[in-house]
N, CA, C and O atoms as a GROMACS GRO file, in nm:
protein
  228
    1MET      N    1   0.041   0.889  -0.970
    1MET     CA    2  -0.077   0.894  -1.045
    1MET      C    3  -0.052   0.868  -1.190
    1MET      O    4  -0.119   0.787  -1.254
    2ARG      N    5   0.048   0.941  -1.243
    2ARG     CA    6   0.064   0.936  -1.382
    2ARG      C    7   0.076   0.782  -1.439
    2ARG      O    8   0.016   0.742  -1.539
    3ARG      N    9   0.161   0.705  -1.362
    3ARG     CA   10   0.175   0.568  -1.406
    3ARG      C   11   0.059   0.491  -1.404
    3ARG      O   12   0.035   0.411  -1.494
    4ALA      N   13  -0.029   0.512  -1.292
    4ALA     CA   14  -0.157   0.442  -1.275
    4ALA      C   15  -0.247   0.479  -1.398
    4ALA      O   16  -0.302   0.387  -1.460
    5VAL      N   17  -0.263   0.600  -1.433
    5VAL     CA   18  -0.351   0.636  -1.543
    5VAL      C   19  -0.297   0.589  -1.662
    5VAL      O   20  -0.378   0.543  -1.742
    6THR      N   21  -0.175   0.590  -1.695
    6THR     CA   22  -0.120   0.548  -1.824
    6THR      C   23  -0.151   0.388  -1.843
    6THR      O   24  -0.187   0.341  -1.951
    7LEU      N   25  -0.131   0.310  -1.722
    7LEU     CA   26  -0.155   0.172  -1.735
    7LEU      C   27  -0.284   0.146  -1.759
    7LEU      O   28  -0.311   0.057  -1.840
    8ALA      N   29  -0.385   0.217  -1.695
    8ALA     CA   30  -0.530   0.195  -1.708
    8ALA      C   31  -0.566   0.232  -1.847
    8ALA      O   32  -0.646   0.162  -1.910
    9SER      N   33  -0.513   0.335  -1.899
    9SER     CA   34  -0.557   0.386  -2.042
    9SER      C   35  -0.518   0.279  -2.152
    9SER      O   36  -0.586   0.267  -2.254
   10VAL      N   37  -0.408   0.204  -2.126
   10VAL     CA   38  -0.377   0.095  -2.222
   10VAL      C   39  -0.430  -0.036  -2.191
   10VAL      O   40  -0.403  -0.136  -2.257
   11GLY      N   41  -0.514  -0.033  -2.076
   11GLY     CA   42  -0.590  -0.159  -2.046
   11GLY      C   43  -0.522  -0.261  -1.961
   11GLY      O   44  -0.567  -0.376  -1.952
   12ASP      N   45  -0.410  -0.218  -1.895
   12ASP     CA   46  -0.326  -0.300  -1.802
   12ASP      C   47  -0.380  -0.271  -1.654
   12ASP      O   48  -0.300  -0.229  -1.570
   13LEU      N   49  -0.510  -0.293  -1.621
   13LEU     CA   50  -0.567  -0.275  -1.482
   13LEU      C   51  -0.499  -0.354  -1.376
   13LEU      O   52  -0.491  -0.309  -1.261
   14GLU      N   53  -0.450  -0.468  -1.408
   14GLU     CA   54  -0.384  -0.545  -1.296
   14GLU      C   55  -0.258  -0.472  -1.256
   14GLU      O   56  -0.232  -0.469  -1.136
   15ALA      N   57  -0.173  -0.412  -1.342
   15ALA     CA   58  -0.062  -0.334  -1.303
   15ALA      C   59  -0.105  -0.196  -1.250
   15ALA      O   60  -0.036  -0.141  -1.165
   16ALA      N   61  -0.215  -0.142  -1.295
   16ALA     CA   62  -0.248  -0.012  -1.259
   16ALA      C   63  -0.313   0.002  -1.120
   16ALA      O   64  -0.292   0.107  -1.058
   17LEU      N   65  -0.389  -0.091  -1.067
   17LEU     CA   66  -0.460  -0.078  -0.955
   17LEU      C   67  -0.365  -0.047  -0.819
   17LEU      O   68  -0.396   0.034  -0.731
   18PRO      N   69  -0.254  -0.121  -0.820
   18PRO     CA   70  -0.158  -0.088  -0.699
   18PRO      C   71  -0.122   0.055  -0.699
   18PRO      O   72  -0.112   0.121  -0.595
   19PHE      N   73  -0.102   0.103  -0.820
   19PHE     CA   74  -0.050   0.252  -0.819
   19PHE      C   75  -0.174   0.332  -0.788
   19PHE      O   76  -0.150   0.429  -0.718
   20PHE      N   77  -0.295   0.317  -0.821
   20PHE     CA   78  -0.411   0.393  -0.782
   20PHE      C   79  -0.426   0.390  -0.628
   20PHE      O   80  -0.457   0.488  -0.559
   21ARG      N   81  -0.398   0.258  -0.579
   21ARG     CA   82  -0.419   0.252  -0.429
   21ARG      C   83  -0.312   0.345  -0.354
   21ARG      O   84  -0.346   0.407  -0.253
   22VAL      N   85  -0.189   0.352  -0.403
   22VAL     CA   86  -0.096   0.428  -0.347
   22VAL      C   87  -0.130   0.582  -0.360
   22VAL      O   88  -0.111   0.658  -0.264
   23ALA      N   89  -0.180   0.624  -0.475
   23ALA     CA   90  -0.219   0.757  -0.500
   23ALA      C   91  -0.349   0.794  -0.424
   23ALA      O   92  -0.362   0.906  -0.377
   24PHE      N   93  -0.437   0.705  -0.414
   24PHE     CA   94  -0.559   0.734  -0.329
   24PHE      C   95  -0.518   0.762  -0.186
   24PHE      O   96  -0.563   0.858  -0.124
   25ASP      N   97  -0.435   0.678  -0.136
   25ASP     CA   98  -0.389   0.680   0.007
   25ASP      C   99  -0.304   0.802   0.036
   25ASP      O  100  -0.315   0.863   0.142
   26ALA      N  101  -0.220   0.837  -0.057
   26ALA     CA  102  -0.142   0.962  -0.040
   26ALA      C  103  -0.225   1.092  -0.047
   26ALA      O  104  -0.197   1.190   0.022
   27TRP      N  105  -0.323   1.088  -0.129
   27TRP     CA  106  -0.404   1.214  -0.159
   27TRP      C  107  -0.542   1.171  -0.193
   27TRP      O  108  -0.573   1.146  -0.309
   28PRO      N  109  -0.625   1.163  -0.093
   28PRO     CA  110  -0.763   1.097  -0.110
   28PRO      C  111  -0.858   1.184  -0.212
   28PRO      O  112  -0.962   1.137  -0.258
   29LEU      N  113  -0.812   1.311  -0.242
   29LEU     CA  114  -0.892   1.376  -0.334
   29LEU      C  115  -0.883   1.326  -0.479
   29LEU      O  116  -0.967   1.362  -0.561
   30TRP      N  117  -0.778   1.240  -0.512
   30TRP     CA  118  -0.760   1.185  -0.636
   30TRP      C  119  -0.883   1.097  -0.673
   30TRP      O  120  -0.923   1.088  -0.789
   31ARG      N  121  -0.941   1.031  -0.565
   31ARG     CA  122  -1.062   0.958  -0.585
   31ARG      C  123  -1.164   1.042  -0.646
   31ARG      O  124  -1.230   0.994  -0.738
   32GLU      N  125  -1.185   1.156  -0.609
   32GLU     CA  126  -1.281   1.242  -0.668
   32GLU      C  127  -1.251   1.290  -0.806
   32GLU      O  128  -1.341   1.309  -0.888
   33LEU      N  129  -1.118   1.311  -0.831
   33LEU     CA  130  -1.077   1.371  -0.950
   33LEU      C  131  -1.067   1.257  -1.061
   33LEU      O  132  -1.085   1.292  -1.177
   34ALA      N  133  -1.041   1.132  -1.034
   34ALA     CA  134  -1.015   1.036  -1.121
   34ALA      C  135  -1.126   1.027  -1.238
   34ALA      O  136  -1.090   1.014  -1.355
   35PRO      N  137  -1.268   1.035  -1.201
   35PRO     CA  138  -1.363   1.018  -1.300
   35PRO      C  139  -1.365   1.136  -1.395
   35PRO      O  140  -1.423   1.125  -1.503
   36ARG      N  141  -1.301   1.256  -1.358
   36ARG     CA  142  -1.302   1.384  -1.440
   36ARG      C  143  -1.201   1.354  -1.547
   36ARG      O  144  -1.205   1.420  -1.651
   37LEU      N  145  -1.118   1.267  -1.532
   37LEU     CA  146  -1.009   1.232  -1.631
   37LEU      C  147  -1.072   1.182  -1.767
   37LEU      O  148  -1.013   1.198  -1.874
   38THR      N  149  -1.182   1.127  -1.758
   38THR     CA  150  -1.253   1.079  -1.872
   38THR      C  151  -1.288   1.204  -1.961
   38THR      O  152  -1.270   1.208  -2.083
   39VAL      N  153  -1.338   1.300  -1.889
   39VAL     CA  154  -1.386   1.426  -1.963
   39VAL      C  155  -1.270   1.498  -2.033
   39VAL      O  156  -1.287   1.559  -2.138
   40ALA      N  157  -1.147   1.487  -1.967
   40ALA     CA  158  -1.033   1.544  -2.036
   40ALA      C  159  -0.969   1.453  -2.144
   40ALA      O  160  -0.873   1.487  -2.212
   41GLY      N  161  -1.034   1.332  -2.152
   41GLY     CA  162  -0.973   1.234  -2.253
   41GLY      C  163  -0.857   1.168  -2.209
   41GLY      O  164  -0.786   1.118  -2.296
   42ILE      N  165  -0.821   1.159  -2.077
   42ILE     CA  166  -0.703   1.105  -2.032
   42ILE      C  167  -0.715   0.966  -2.001
   42ILE      O  168  -0.624   0.885  -2.017
   43LEU      N  169  -0.848   0.936  -1.948
   43LEU     CA  170  -0.872   0.794  -1.929
   43LEU      C  171  -1.009   0.767  -2.017
   43LEU      O  172  -1.096   0.851  -2.040
   44PRO      N  173  -1.008   0.633  -2.058
   44PRO     CA  174  -1.129   0.602  -2.145
   44PRO      C  175  -1.253   0.619  -2.068
   44PRO      O  176  -1.256   0.597  -1.946
   45ASP      N  177  -1.367   0.663  -2.144
   45ASP     CA  178  -1.496   0.696  -2.084
   45ASP      C  179  -1.570   0.559  -2.074
   45ASP      O  180  -1.660   0.527  -2.152
   46GLU      N  181  -1.527   0.485  -1.979
   46GLU     CA  182  -1.580   0.352  -1.966
   46GLU      C  183  -1.635   0.343  -1.814
   46GLU      O  184  -1.553   0.330  -1.723
   47PRO      N  185  -1.758   0.350  -1.790
   47PRO     CA  186  -1.811   0.347  -1.651
   47PRO      C  187  -1.763   0.222  -1.577
   47PRO      O  188  -1.732   0.236  -1.458
   48ALA      N  189  -1.754   0.113  -1.629
   48ALA     CA  190  -1.699   0.002  -1.562
   48ALA      C  191  -1.560   0.017  -1.515
   48ALA      O  192  -1.524  -0.024  -1.405
   49LEU      N  193  -1.478   0.077  -1.602
   49LEU     CA  194  -1.330   0.096  -1.554
   49LEU      C  195  -1.335   0.200  -1.434
   49LEU      O  196  -1.268   0.180  -1.332
   50ILE      N  197  -1.410   0.304  -1.447
   50ILE     CA  198  -1.420   0.399  -1.336
   50ILE      C  199  -1.462   0.350  -1.212
   50ILE      O  200  -1.415   0.394  -1.107
   51ALA      N  201  -1.556   0.250  -1.216
   51ALA     CA  202  -1.615   0.182  -1.100
   51ALA      C  203  -1.507   0.102  -1.041
   51ALA      O  204  -1.498   0.101  -0.918
   52ILE      N  205  -1.420   0.030  -1.114
   52ILE     CA  206  -1.317  -0.057  -1.064
   52ILE      C  207  -1.222   0.040  -0.992
   52ILE      O  208  -1.194   0.024  -0.873
   53LEU      N  209  -1.175   0.138  -1.061
   53LEU     CA  210  -1.070   0.239  -1.010
   53LEU      C  211  -1.129   0.291  -0.866
   53LEU      O  212  -1.055   0.295  -0.767
   54LEU      N  213  -1.252   0.326  -0.862
   54LEU     CA  214  -1.300   0.385  -0.746
   54LEU      C  215  -1.310   0.293  -0.629
   54LEU      O  216  -1.309   0.335  -0.514
   55ALA      N  217  -1.322   0.157  -0.663
   55ALA     CA  218  -1.349   0.057  -0.560
   55ALA      C  219  -1.211   0.020  -0.503
   55ALA      O  220  -1.204  -0.056  -0.407
   56VAL      N  221  -1.107   0.069  -0.557
   56VAL     CA  222  -0.974   0.038  -0.488
   56VAL      C  223  -0.961   0.075  -0.347
   56VAL      O  224  -0.988   0.191  -0.315
   57GLU      N  225  -0.922  -0.011  -0.258
   57GLU     CA  226  -0.898   0.033  -0.117
   57GLU      C  227  -0.753   0.001  -0.082
   57GLU      O  228  -0.710   0.028   0.029
   0.00000   0.00000   0.00000
């Protein structure tokens, strides 16, 4: 998950999405926790970005 978040934070969604997919498959609770990372300042507070991340299957 760390690599996925780092890549998304710097704007490299194309590289980040496969890592989010693996993380969400391995531990589905990450899907619920990912939006909270904006509150902690770990991910940018951009609703469109969070929507894209949560749409990963």
